[in-house]
C-alpha positions as CSV (number, residue, x, y, z in Angstrom):
1,M,-31.5,-28.7,2.6
2,S,-31.1,-26.9,-0.7
3,L,-31.7,-23.5,0.9
4,I,-29.1,-24.2,3.6
5,F,-26.6,-25.2,0.9
6,R,-27.2,-22.0,-1.1
7,V,-26.8,-19.9,2.0
8,L,-23.5,-21.6,2.9
9,A,-22.2,-21.3,-0.7
10,I,-23.0,-17.6,-0.8
11,G,-21.3,-17.1,2.6
12,L,-18.2,-18.9,1.4
13,C,-18.1,-16.8,-1.7
14,L,-18.3,-13.6,0.4
15,W,-15.7,-14.9,2.9
16,L,-13.1,-16.1,0.3
17,P,-11.9,-12.7,-1.0
18,L,-11.2,-11.6,2.6
19,G,-8.9,-14.5,3.1
20,W,-6.9,-13.5,0.0
21,A,-6.2,-9.9,1.1
22,A,-2.7,-8.8,1.9
23,D,-2.4,-6.9,5.1
24,S,0.5,-5.2,6.8
25,G,-0.9,-5.1,10.3
26,W,-0.7,-1.9,12.2
27,L,2.7,-0.1,11.7
28,L,4.2,2.7,13.9
29,G,6.8,3.7,11.3
30,D,9.0,6.4,12.8
31,S,6.1,8.3,14.4
32,S,6.7,7.2,18.0
33,G,3.0,6.5,18.4
34,Q,1.4,9.7,17.1
35,A,-0.2,7.6,14.4
36,R,-0.6,4.0,13.4
37,V,-0.9,3.0,9.7
38,R,-2.3,-0.2,8.1
39,F,-2.1,-1.2,4.5
40,S,-4.7,-3.7,3.1
41,A,-4.7,-4.8,-0.5
42,A,-6.8,-7.2,-2.6
43,R,-6.1,-8.1,-6.2
44,Q,-9.3,-7.6,-8.3
45,D,-7.8,-9.0,-11.6
46,T,-4.4,-9.4,-13.2
47,Q,-3.9,-5.7,-13.5
48,R,-5.8,-4.0,-10.7
49,V,-5.3,-3.9,-7.0
50,D,-7.6,-2.2,-4.5
51,L,-5.5,-0.8,-1.6
52,V,-6.8,0.8,1.6
53,V,-4.4,2.9,3.8
54,Q,-5.9,3.3,7.3
55,V,-4.5,6.0,9.5
56,A,-5.3,5.9,13.3
57,L,-4.3,9.2,14.8
58,A,-3.5,9.7,18.5
59,A,-5.5,12.3,20.4
60,G,-4.5,15.9,19.4
61,W,-2.8,14.9,16.2
62,K,-3.8,15.6,12.6
63,T,-2.7,14.9,9.1
64,Y,-3.4,16.7,5.8
65,W,-5.5,16.4,2.6
66,R,-4.3,16.3,-1.0
67,A,-4.5,20.1,-1.2
68,P,-3.5,20.9,2.4
69,G,-3.6,24.7,2.4
70,E,-1.1,27.4,3.3
71,G,1.3,25.5,5.6
72,G,0.6,21.8,5.0
73,V,2.1,18.9,3.0
74,A,0.0,16.3,1.4
75,P,0.5,12.6,2.3
76,S,2.4,10.8,-0.5
77,I,3.7,7.3,-1.5
78,A,7.1,6.7,-3.0
79,W,6.3,3.5,-4.9
80,R,9.0,0.8,-5.3
81,T,6.7,-1.4,-7.4
82,P,6.3,-0.5,-11.1
83,L,2.8,0.9,-11.6
84,A,0.7,1.8,-14.7
85,S,-1.5,4.2,-12.7
86,V,-2.7,5.1,-9.2
87,N,-6.1,6.6,-8.4
88,W,-6.0,7.9,-4.8
89,R,-9.4,8.8,-3.4
90,W,-9.5,11.3,-0.7
91,P,-12.3,11.6,2.0
92,V,-13.8,15.0,2.5
93,P,-11.4,17.0,4.8
94,Q,-12.0,19.4,7.7
95,R,-10.6,22.9,7.9
96,F,-8.4,23.7,10.9
97,T,-5.7,26.1,12.0
98,V,-2.1,25.2,12.6
99,A,0.3,28.0,13.8
100,G,-2.1,30.7,12.5
101,L,-2.4,29.1,9.1
102,T,-5.6,27.6,7.7
103,A,-5.2,24.0,6.5
104,Q,-7.4,21.1,5.3
105,G,-7.0,17.6,6.6
106,Y,-8.1,15.1,9.1
107,T,-8.3,15.3,12.9
108,Q,-9.6,11.8,13.4
109,D,-8.9,8.4,12.0
110,V,-9.1,8.2,8.2
111,S,-9.0,5.6,5.5
112,F,-7.7,6.3,2.0
113,P,-8.9,4.0,-0.8
114,L,-6.5,3.7,-3.7
115,Q,-6.9,1.8,-7.0
116,V,-3.5,0.7,-8.3
117,D,-2.9,-0.7,-11.8
118,T,0.0,-3.2,-11.7
119,S,0.7,-6.8,-12.6
120,A,3.4,-7.0,-9.9
121,L,3.0,-9.7,-7.3
122,R,4.2,-7.4,-4.5
123,L,3.1,-3.9,-3.6
124,Q,6.0,-2.0,-2.1
125,G,6.6,1.6,-1.2
126,V,6.9,4.2,1.6
127,L,4.1,6.4,2.8
128,T,5.2,9.8,3.9
129,L,2.6,11.1,6.3
130,P,2.7,14.6,7.8
131,L,1.6,14.5,11.4
132,C,0.8,17.7,13.3
133,S,0.0,18.8,16.8
134,N,1.6,22.3,17.4
135,V,4.4,21.5,15.0
136,C,4.3,19.3,11.9
137,V,6.7,16.5,11.2
138,L,6.9,14.1,8.2
139,H,6.9,10.4,9.2
140,D,7.7,7.4,6.9
141,Y,5.8,4.1,6.9
142,P,7.5,1.5,4.6
143,F,5.2,-1.3,3.4
144,D,5.6,-4.6,1.5
145,L,2.5,-6.5,0.6
146,D,2.6,-10.0,-0.9
147,L,-0.4,-10.1,-3.3
148,T,-0.1,-13.8,-3.8
149,A,-0.3,-14.8,-0.1
150,P,-3.7,-16.4,0.9
């Protein structure tokens, strides 16, 4: 009986943080379906929030890395929430060619983990994401995450 109780207690501890994460659900923004974006955040303490920005690209579409190359634009977030700092971690990109220019970015779904230092109870901003097939267009994805919602 004691072993069963311990297993259930550990399972509950692992499950609880997932229930306290803020999530935007999948957003289309103004991209008309070339990409869907999802924002998920969990407060780690009173000053730190772990945020994951998931990008699901439609077939044939791509987006850029932090140093995109000759003709690209890096994704960026215009924050509406006061922040002390942001540490954006970038997965390893691929090299590809767009209109004869070499670029670095992602041709498949990608997740960007960010560590955000803020004591705010809401995380708000607008992600500007370059989306490219033959031509590149900037698309905006506004988000508003309530960090207090269970």
